Structure formats: structure tokens, C-alpha cells
MDTraj code that builds the backbone (N, CA, C; nanometers):
import mdtraj as md
import numpy as np

residues = "MET ASN SER LEU THR SER GLU ILE ASN VAL GLN VAL ASP SER LYS VAL TYR GLU GLN ALA ASN ASP ILE LEU GLU ARG LEU GLY LEU ASP MET ASN THR TYR ILE ASN MET ALA ILE LYS GLN LEU ILE TYR ASN ASN GLY ILE PRO PHE ASP ILE ALA ILE ASN ASN TYR ASN ASP".split()
xyz = np.array([
    [12.3168, 13.8013, -6.1630],
    [12.3051, 13.6584, -6.1471],
    [12.1932, 13.6073, -6.2362],
    [12.2206, 13.5026, -6.3096],
    [12.1186, 13.4435, -6.3957],
    [12.0265, 13.3549, -6.3139],
    [11.8986, 13.3608, -6.3439],
    [11.8008, 13.2763, -6.2774],
    [11.7602, 13.1654, -6.3730],
    [11.7848, 13.0420, -6.3329],
    [11.7467, 12.9283, -6.4151],
    [11.6124, 12.8762, -6.3661],
    [11.5247, 12.8436, -6.4583],
    [11.3953, 12.7879, -6.4214],
    [11.3715, 12.6608, -6.5003],
    [11.2877, 12.5758, -6.4459],
    [11.2435, 12.4543, -6.5140],
    [11.0925, 12.4567, -6.5192],
    [11.0385, 12.4060, -6.6263],
    [10.8940, 12.4021, -6.6424],
    [10.8433, 12.2641, -6.6058],
    [10.7300, 12.2606, -6.5344],
    [10.6666, 12.1353, -6.4963],
    [10.5262, 12.1358, -6.5553],
    [10.4903, 12.0309, -6.6253],
    [10.3554, 12.0151, -6.6783],
    [10.2882, 11.9008, -6.6047],
    [10.1705, 11.9286, -6.5482],
    [10.0987, 11.8301, -6.4685],
    [9.9551, 11.8213, -6.5173],
    [9.9060, 11.7002, -6.5302],
    [9.7652, 11.6824, -6.5651],
    [9.6865, 11.6542, -6.4382],
    [9.5824, 11.7351, -6.4168],
    [9.4998, 11.7249, -6.2974],
    [9.3540, 11.7269, -6.3416],
    [9.2724, 11.6494, -6.2745],
    [9.1288, 11.6506, -6.3013],
    [9.0786, 11.7951, -6.2943],
    [8.9977, 11.8349, -6.3908],
    [8.9509, 11.9737, -6.4007],
    [8.8800, 12.0218, -6.2753],
    [8.7952, 11.9376, -6.2181],
    [8.7210, 11.9770, -6.0981],
    [8.8158, 11.9955, -5.9801],
    [8.9134, 11.9077, -5.9662],
    [9.0127, 11.9188, -5.8589],
    [9.0926, 12.0478, -5.8760],
    [9.1318, 12.0772, -5.9982],
    [9.2068, 12.2007, -6.0265],
    [9.1253, 12.3226, -5.9869],
    [8.9991, 12.3252, -6.0253],
    [8.9132, 12.4396, -5.9944],
    [8.8972, 12.4575, -5.8444],
    [8.8784, 12.3467, -5.7719],
    [8.8626, 12.3546, -5.6264],
    [8.9903, 12.4076, -5.5610],
    [9.1043, 12.3554, -5.6039],
    [9.2323, 12.4007, -5.5488],
    [9.2558, 12.5474, -5.5825],
    [9.2270, 12.5846, -5.7053],
    [9.2480, 12.7219, -5.7483],
    [9.1597, 12.8192, -5.6699],
    [9.0362, 12.7792, -5.6416],
    [8.9459, 12.8634, -5.5615],
    [9.0040, 12.8876, -5.4225],
    [9.0557, 12.7829, -5.3601],
    [9.1157, 12.7963, -5.2271],
    [9.2372, 12.8883, -5.2333],
    [9.3224, 12.8661, -5.3325],
    [9.4425, 12.9481, -5.3459],
    [9.4078, 13.0952, -5.3677],
    [9.3063, 13.1217, -5.4480],
    [9.2642, 13.2606, -5.4708],
    [9.2211, 13.3262, -5.3405],
    [9.1474, 13.2524, -5.2564],
    [9.1040, 13.3066, -5.1274],
    [9.2228, 13.3334, -5.0357],
    [9.3309, 13.2580, -5.0559],
    [9.4524, 13.2777, -4.9775],
    [9.5443, 13.3831, -5.0383],
    [9.5058, 13.4349, -5.1546],
    [9.5870, 13.5355, -5.2222],
    [9.7066, 13.4772, -5.2952],
    [9.6973, 13.3506, -5.3323],
    [9.8064, 13.2819, -5.4021],
    [9.7604, 13.2362, -5.5390],
    [9.8574, 13.2111, -5.6261],
    [9.8251, 13.1470, -5.7532],
    [9.8874, 13.0069, -5.7528],
    [9.8513, 12.9268, -5.8499],
    [9.8955, 12.7878, -5.8546],
    [10.0477, 12.7789, -5.8647],
    [10.1090, 12.8647, -5.9441],
    [10.2534, 12.8624, -5.9608],
    [10.3248, 12.8863, -5.8274],
    [10.2777, 12.9846, -5.7530],
    [10.3373, 13.0145, -5.6228],
    [10.3215, 12.8965, -5.5286],
    [10.2016, 12.8370, -5.5271],
    [10.1777, 12.7228, -5.4388],
    [10.2681, 12.6042, -5.4735],
    [10.2811, 12.5739, -5.6013],
    [10.3666, 12.4616, -5.6426],
    [10.5100, 12.4869, -5.5988],
    [10.5579, 12.6099, -5.6152],
    [10.6933, 12.6428, -5.5702],
    [10.7063, 12.6277, -5.4186],
    [10.6035, 12.6694, -5.3438],
    [10.6060, 12.6545, -5.1986],
    [10.6107, 12.5069, -5.1602],
    [10.5297, 12.4244, -5.2274],
    [10.5249, 12.2821, -5.1970],
    [10.6588, 12.2147, -5.2253],
    [10.7214, 12.2501, -5.3349],
    [10.8520, 12.1925, -5.3697],
    [10.9571, 12.2337, -5.2669],
    [10.9538, 12.3599, -5.2243],
    [11.0501, 12.4058, -5.1241],
    [11.0283, 12.3349, -4.9906],
    [10.9035, 12.3068, -4.9552],
    [10.8760, 12.2316, -4.8328],
    [10.9242, 12.0869, -4.8447],
    [10.9113, 12.0290, -4.9619],
    [10.9636, 11.8944, -4.9873],
    [11.1133, 11.8908, -4.9596],
    [11.1840, 11.9916, -5.0071],
    [11.3288, 12.0002, -4.9863],
    [11.3594, 12.0258, -4.8392],
    [11.2906, 12.1220, -4.7783],
    [11.3146, 12.1587, -4.6388],
    [11.2941, 12.0393, -4.5452],
    [11.1891, 11.9598, -4.5711],
    [11.1559, 11.8451, -4.4879],
    [11.2290, 11.7180, -4.5294],
    [11.3017, 11.7267, -4.6408],
    [11.3701, 11.6096, -4.6961],
    [11.2715, 11.4939, -4.7151],
    [11.1517, 11.5290, -4.7579],
    [11.0460, 11.4304, -4.7807],
    [10.9137, 11.5022, -4.7972],
    [10.8108, 11.4257, -4.8169],
    [10.6768, 11.4826, -4.8342],
    [10.6316, 11.5394, -4.6999],
    [10.5887, 11.6654, -4.6969],
    [10.5598, 11.7324, -4.5702],
    [10.4223, 11.7011, -4.5098],
    [10.3683, 11.5859, -4.5404],
    [10.2437, 11.5413, -4.4792],
    [10.2409, 11.3896, -4.4840],
    [10.1582, 11.3302, -4.3969],
    [10.1494, 11.1847, -4.3902],
    [10.0801, 11.1288, -4.5125],
    [10.1310, 11.0176, -4.5585],
    [10.0670, 10.9428, -4.6662],
    [10.0347, 10.8056, -4.6102],
    [9.9084, 10.7683, -4.6168],
    [9.8664, 10.6421, -4.5586],
    [9.7622, 10.5756, -4.6479],
    [9.7517, 10.4474, -4.6331],
    [9.6485, 10.3706, -4.7021],
    [9.5371, 10.3474, -4.6026],
    [9.4210, 10.4015, -4.6317],
    [9.3055, 10.3818, -4.5458],
    [9.2342, 10.2544, -4.5871],
    [9.2036, 10.1718, -4.4922],
    [9.1304, 10.0481, -4.5209],
    [8.9807, 10.0769, -4.5148],
    [8.9181, 10.0730, -4.6289],
    [8.7751, 10.0933, -4.6357],
    [8.7210, 10.0203, -4.7581],
    [8.5947, 9.9909, -4.7562],
    [8.5295, 9.9246, -4.8694],
    [8.4585, 10.0267, -4.9542],
    [8.4755, 10.0166, -5.0843],
    [8.4062, 10.1085, -5.1746],
    [8.2647, 10.0629, -5.1971],
])
top = md.Topology()
chain = top.add_chain()
for i, resn in enumerate(residues, 1):
    res = top.add_residue(resn, chain, resSeq=i)
    for name in ("N", "CA", "C"):
        top.add_atom(name, md.element.get_by_symbol(name[0]), res)
traj = md.Trajectory(xyz[None], top)
């Protein structure tokens, strides 16, 4: 069976990337695995698997 893949390129703030990558390393995951997990959860939940809200606050 042939496996088809698609490439995704994302621009992320360097500091945010480093923080996320540090957490993933502690969990024994890499960024590619996490992105695939997140996409599969999006499909499984038929939507974003966490709440998205606008917080009212003053900067």
C-alpha cells in the first residue's frame, strides 16, 4: 500500500517554538508527531479539541 503524505509549513515565533519543543521533548515526542496527533484529534472531534474564547481584558 502506498502512503501519501502532505507537507505543512508553519511560521511560529521562535520563543514559542522552543517552549513547545521543550515540553514535547519531556513527553518523548517530536513536533511532527504532535502535529499529526493534533490533526487527528481535530478530525476525531469534528472540530478544534479545546475551547476558543475571547477574554475581555485591558492591555
